[in-house]
C-alpha positions in Angstrom: 0.2 0.0 -0.1 1.4 3.5 -1.0 1.5 5.8 1.8 0.5 9.5 1.4 3.1 12.0 1.8 1.6 13.1 5.1 1.3 9.5 6.5 5.0 9.2 5.5 6.1 12.5 7.3 4.2 11.4 10.5 6.2 8.0 10.5 9.6 9.8 10.0 9.0 12.2 12.6 8.2 9.2 15.0 11.3 7.3 13.9 13.7 10.3 14.3 12.5 11.9 17.1 15.5 13.1 19.4 18.0 12.5 16.5 19.7 15.5 15.0 19.9 16.1 11.0 21.7 16.0 8.7 21.4 12.3 8.1 20.7 9.7 5.4 18.2 7.0 5.5 16.6 4.2 3.6 12.9 3.5 3.9 12.8 -0.5 4.0 9.3 -0.7 3.4 9.4 1.4 0.1 12.8 -0.3 -0.9 11.2 -3.9 -0.9 8.1 -2.5 -2.5 10.5 -1.5 -5.4 12.4 -4.5 -5.3 9.0 -6.4 -5.6 8.0 -4.5 -8.8 11.4 -4.8 -10.4 11.4 -8.7 -10.1 7.7 -8.5 -11.8 9.0 -6.5 -14.4 12.0 -8.9 -15.2 9.4 -11.7 -15.3 12.0 -14.3 -14.2 15.0 -12.9 -16.0 18.1 -12.8 -13.2 18.9 -9.5 -12.3 22.3 -8.4 -11.6 22.5 -5.5 -8.8 24.4 -2.5 -9.7 26.7 -2.0 -6.8 27.4 2.0 -7.5 23.6 2.5 -7.2 23.4 1.7 -3.6 27.4 1.7 -2.2 26.3 0.1 0.9 27.8 -3.4 1.5 24.8 -4.4 3.9 22.2 -3.6 1.6 23.8 -5.4 -1.3 23.9 -8.5 1.0 20.4 -8.2 1.9 19.3 -7.9 -1.6 21.0 -11.1 -2.9 20.0 -12.7 0.2 16.3 -11.8 0.0 15.1 -13.2 -3.5 16.9 -15.8 -5.8 15.7 -13.4 -8.4 19.0 -11.5 -7.6 22.3 -12.7 -8.8 25.4 -11.3 -8.4 26.8 -7.8 -8.5 27.8 -5.1 -11.4 30.5 -3.2 -9.7 31.9 0.0 -11.2 35.6 0.1 -10.4 38.0 -3.2 -10.4 39.5 -2.2 -6.7 35.8 -1.9 -5.6 35.1 -5.3 -7.2 38.3 -6.7 -5.2 37.2 -5.5 -2.0 33.9 -6.9 -2.3 35.3 -10.1 -3.4 37.5 -10.0 -0.2 34.7 -9.6 1.6 32.9 -12.5 0.6 30.7 -11.3 -2.3 30.6 -13.8 -5.7 29.7 -13.4 -9.2 31.0 -10.0 -9.7 31.5 -8.3 -13.3 33.1 -4.7 -13.5 31.0 -2.7 -15.7 33.8 -0.4 -16.9 37.3 -1.1 -18.5 39.9 -0.6 -16.0 43.4 0.8 -16.3 44.5 0.3 -12.8 47.5 -1.9 -13.2 48.1 -2.8 -9.6 44.4 -3.6 -9.3 45.1 -6.1 -12.2 47.9 -7.6 -10.4 45.6 -8.3 -7.6 43.3 -9.6 -9.8 45.8 -12.0 -11.4 46.6 -13.1 -8.1 43.0 -13.8 -7.1 42.3 -15.5 -10.3 45.1 -18.1 -9.5 43.8 -18.8 -6.2 40.0 -18.8 -7.1 39.5 -18.9 -11.0 35.7 -19.3 -11.0 34.9 -16.4 -8.1 37.5 -13.6 -9.3 35.7 -10.6 -11.1 35.3 -10.4 -14.5 36.2 -7.2 -16.2 35.2 -5.4 -19.2 37.0 -4.9 -22.5 36.1 -3.2 -25.9 39.3 -2.7 -27.8 42.6 -4.5 -28.3 44.4 -1.8 -26.3 42.5 -2.8 -23.3 43.6 -6.7 -23.8 47.3 -5.2 -24.5 47.1 -3.1 -21.1 45.9 -6.2 -19.1 48.5 -8.3 -20.5 51.1 -6.0 -19.7 50.1 -5.4 -16.2 49.9 -9.0 -15.2 53.0 -10.6 -16.9 52.7 -14.3 -16.8 49.5 -15.2 -15.4 48.9 -18.3 -13.5 45.2 -18.5 -14.8 43.7 -16.6 -17.4 41.7 -13.5 -16.3 38.0 -13.4 -17.4 36.9 -10.8 -19.5 33.6 -9.5 -20.4 32.9 -7.6 -24.0 31.3 -4.6 -23.8 29.2 -3.9 -27.3 27.6 -0.5 -28.3 23.7 -0.2 -27.9 23.3 3.6 -29.2 20.7 4.6 -31.2 22.4 6.0 -34.6 20.5 8.2 -36.9 21.3 9.6 -40.3 23.5 6.7 -41.4 25.5 7.0 -38.0 26.0 10.8 -38.1 24.0 11.3 -34.7 24.6 9.2 -31.9 21.7 8.8 -29.2 22.9 6.9 -26.2 26.1 6.7 -24.0 29.5 6.9 -26.1 31.2 3.9 -24.3 32.2 1.3 -26.7 33.4 1.1 -30.2 32.1 -2.3 -30.7 28.8 -2.6 -32.6 28.4 -4.9 -35.4 28.5 -9.0 -35.0 31.5 -8.4 -37.4 33.2 -6.3 -34.8 32.4 -8.3 -31.8 33.4 -11.5 -33.1 36.7 -10.5 -34.4 37.4 -9.0 -31.0 36.4 -12.0 -29.4 38.8 -14.0 -31.8 41.6 -11.6 -30.6 40.9 -12.5 -26.6 40.9 -16.4 -27.8 44.4 -16.0 -29.3 45.8 -14.7 -25.8 46.0 -17.7 -23.2 46.1 -15.1 -20.3 42.6 -14.0 -21.2 39.2 -15.9 -21.4 36.1 -14.5 -22.8 33.3 -15.4 -20.4 30.4 -12.9 -21.0 29.1 -10.1 -23.0 27.2 -6.6 -22.1 25.2 -4.1 -24.0 23.8 -1.3 -22.3 21.1 0.8 -23.5 21.4 3.9 -21.4 19.0 6.0 -23.7 16.4 3.9 -23.0 17.2 2.3 -19.5 18.2 5.9 -17.9 15.8 8.2 -20.0 12.2 8.7 -18.6 9.6 9.0 -21.6 7.0 10.9 -19.4 8.3 14.6 -18.4 6.2 16.8 -16.8 5.1 19.9 -19.0 6.7 18.4 -22.0 4.2 16.4 -23.5 5.9 16.8 -27.2 9.5 16.0 -25.9 8.0 12.9 -24.1 6.2 11.8 -27.1 9.4 11.8 -29.2 11.5 10.1 -26.3 9.2 7.1 -26.5 8.9 6.8 -30.2 12.6 7.2 -30.3 13.0 4.2 -27.6 10.7 2.2 -29.2 12.5 2.2 -32.9 15.6 1.9 -30.8 14.7 -1.2 -29.1 13.4 -2.9 -32.3 16.9 -2.3 -33.9 18.7 -3.4 -30.7 17.0 -6.4 -30.3 17.9 -7.9 -33.3 21.3 -6.7 -33.5 22.3 -7.6 -30.3 20.9 -11.3 -30.8 23.1 -11.4 -33.9 26.2 -10.2 -31.9 25.4 -12.9 -29.2 25.6 -15.4 -32.0 28.7 -14.3 -33.7 30.7 -14.2 -30.4 29.1 -17.3 -29.3 30.7 -19.2 -32.5 34.0 -18.3 -30.7 33.4 -18.6 -27.0 31.0 -20.1 -24.7 29.3 -17.3 -23.1 28.5 -17.7 -19.3 26.3 -14.5 -19.0 24.9 -11.7 -21.6 24.0 -8.7 -19.5 21.8 -6.0 -20.9 19.3 -3.1 -19.5 18.5 -0.9 -16.1 16.0 0.0 -13.7 14.3 1.8 -16.6 13.7 -1.1 -19.1 13.6 -4.5 -17.3 10.5 -5.5 -19.0 12.2 -5.0 -22.7 15.1 -7.1 -21.7 12.9 -9.6 -20.2 11.4 -10.2 -23.5 15.0 -11.2 -25.5 15.8 -14.4 -25.3 19.5 -13.9 -26.3 19.9 -11.8 -22.8 20.4 -14.0 -20.0 20.4 -11.4 -17.4 19.3 -8.0 -16.5 20.7 -5.2 -14.4 19.0 -3.1 -11.7 20.3 -0.7 -9.0 18.7 2.8 -9.0 15.3 1.3 -8.7 16.1 0.4 -5.2 16.4 3.8 -3.9 14.4 5.4 -6.6 16.0 8.9 -6.9 14.1 11.8 -9.0 15.5 11.1 -12.2 13.4 7.7 -12.0 10.0 9.6 -11.5 9.2 10.4 -15.3 8.8 6.8 -16.8 5.6 5.6 -18.2 5.8 1.8 -17.6 6.5 1.8 -13.9 6.3 3.9 -10.4 8.5 3.6 -7.7 8.4 4.5 -3.9 10.9 6.9 -2.9 13.3 5.2 -0.5 16.6 6.9 0.0 16.1 10.2 1.4 18.3 12.6 3.3 17.5 15.3 6.2 18.5 18.8 6.7 17.7 20.9 9.8 15.9 24.2 9.4 18.7 26.4 10.7 17.1 30.1 9.7 13.6 32.0 9.3 14.4 34.8 7.1 10.9 35.9 6.6 7.2 34.8 6.0 7.0 32.0 3.6 10.8 30.9 3.7 13.0 28.6 5.8 16.8 28.0 5.2 18.0 24.6 5.5 21.8 23.9 6.3 23.9 22.7 3.5 21.9 20.1 1.0 24.0 21.2 -2.4 24.7 17.5 -3.2 24.4 17.6 -7.0 24.3 14.6 -8.8 26.6 13.9 -11.9 25.6 14.5 -15.6 25.1 17.7 -17.5 24.6 20.6 -15.2 21.0 21.5 -14.8 18.0 21.9 -12.2 17.4 18.0 -12.5 20.6 17.6 -11.1 19.8 19.1 -7.7 18.1 17.3 -4.8 14.5 18.0 -4.7 12.6 18.7 -1.2 10.2 16.2 -0.5 8.7 16.5 3.0 6.9 18.7 4.1 5.1 18.8 0.9 5.2 22.3 -1.1 8.4 23.3 -0.4 10.2 24.4 -3.6 13.8 25.6 -4.1 15.0 29.3 -4.5 15.6 30.1 -8.3 18.7 32.0 -7.5 20.5 29.8 -4.8 19.1 26.3 -5.4 20.8 23.5 -3.2 24.0 25.3 -1.4 27.1 24.0 0.1 26.2 25.7 3.4 22.3 26.5 2.9 19.2 25.9 0.7 16.6 28.7 1.1 13.1 26.9 0.8 10.0 28.7 -0.4 6.3 27.6 0.1 3.3 27.4 2.5 4.8 24.8 4.6 7.7 26.9 5.7 5.8 29.0 7.7 4.8 25.7 10.1 8.6 24.8 10.2 10.7 26.0 13.0 14.3 26.1 13.5 15.5 22.7 14.1 12.7 20.9 12.2 13.7 18.6 9.7 13.4 18.8 5.9 13.6 15.4 3.7 15.1 15.8 0.6 15.3 13.2 -2.5 18.5 12.9 -4.6 18.6 13.4 -8.2 20.7 10.0 -8.5 20.7 6.9 -6.3 24.3 5.8 -4.8 25.9 9.4 -5.1 24.0 10.3 -2.2 26.3 7.6 -0.2 29.3 9.9 -0.9 28.1 12.3 1.6 26.9 10.0 4.3 29.2 7.6 6.4 25.9 5.8 7.2 22.3 5.0 6.7 19.7 4.3 9.1 17.2 1.8 8.0 13.5 2.5 8.9 10.9 0.2 8.9 7.2 1.0 9.8 7.7 4.3 12.4 11.1 2.9 13.5 14.8 2.8 13.2 15.7 -1.0 12.8 19.4 -0.5 11.9 22.3 1.7 11.0 24.9 0.5 8.5 27.6 2.0 7.3 28.1 3.2 3.4 31.2 2.9 1.5 32.1 6.0 2.7 31.7 4.9 6.3 33.9 2.0 5.6 36.6 4.4 4.5 36.3 3.4 0.9 35.9 5.9 -1.9 36.5 4.4 -5.6 35.4 6.8 -7.9 
């Protein structure tokens, strides 16, 4: 059952009575509701959990333990994956190519001891293969690698590219050629393929006040997915003629149901959907419950209809814009100041709710993205109902900062 904002605010007031802000927390009721919805949309397709979207080992473990529909982690750096592996996590894939030579040597040592449990690293060029081999020297066991394939949508014969600018490997021929280059190197073994369609999974198609733009995005995504579905199935066929693939990964929180319908994809990925940041509010296919929030105290009352919260300027990565700023969530009807936005030391807030707030009261914000919030806080309070049921460290709280 979805709670009204008023009911949520009442719960949080009870849970955090006597606790001084600023602090961050995860509403477990909302997070597990989001989890159930993502599993439903994945329709039995295994979901690999994106660690960068959570950045909390306790929650990563809780998710993997909760349902067999979650299998393994998609890490964002090799040092992070090695740290997670040393902590007992298994089935790890590093989503982005690494140039960390020291970490590669550590991976080689780990692979020699536990060949099936060591993290899998991403490659998309012969340059990556050369760098890995030069870094590790004579490896006792072959390092397992995953081939990254371009999922972008090309317009005008390739003159305009819509989607993340990640890998030069796009066609079955290119993928097959790189697969053969891996096969020729005894220190490497190709075990997986990845093809992330960020322009579909990470782009909402229901933007408030932008009906024509929303319609254009939705049409682009439909056309792009039709092309992508056929092309990446052909890529899988080409690569499978060279190597036996253990997994083929695609998707994200925004398009689980599309990946679920592709037989060539053996697994999907999700991460942000657990926390449900504001960038995931604008999707027509699903609706998530805000789960990860942070509280800032009211520090000043400059005048009628305005209060000033302490700090709060936790901007999300990406192209700078208002959609990258945190959003005041509770109490309702508070808006950011157009000239100040969210600030390093203060965030002015306007609205009718301001007059009911007093110095020391909490304002609850939502971040624009998911895991980046954890770079600002060393711990997360876990809330169930109207009570704090646990307190767990973030990566930062464990003294780790990977990127």
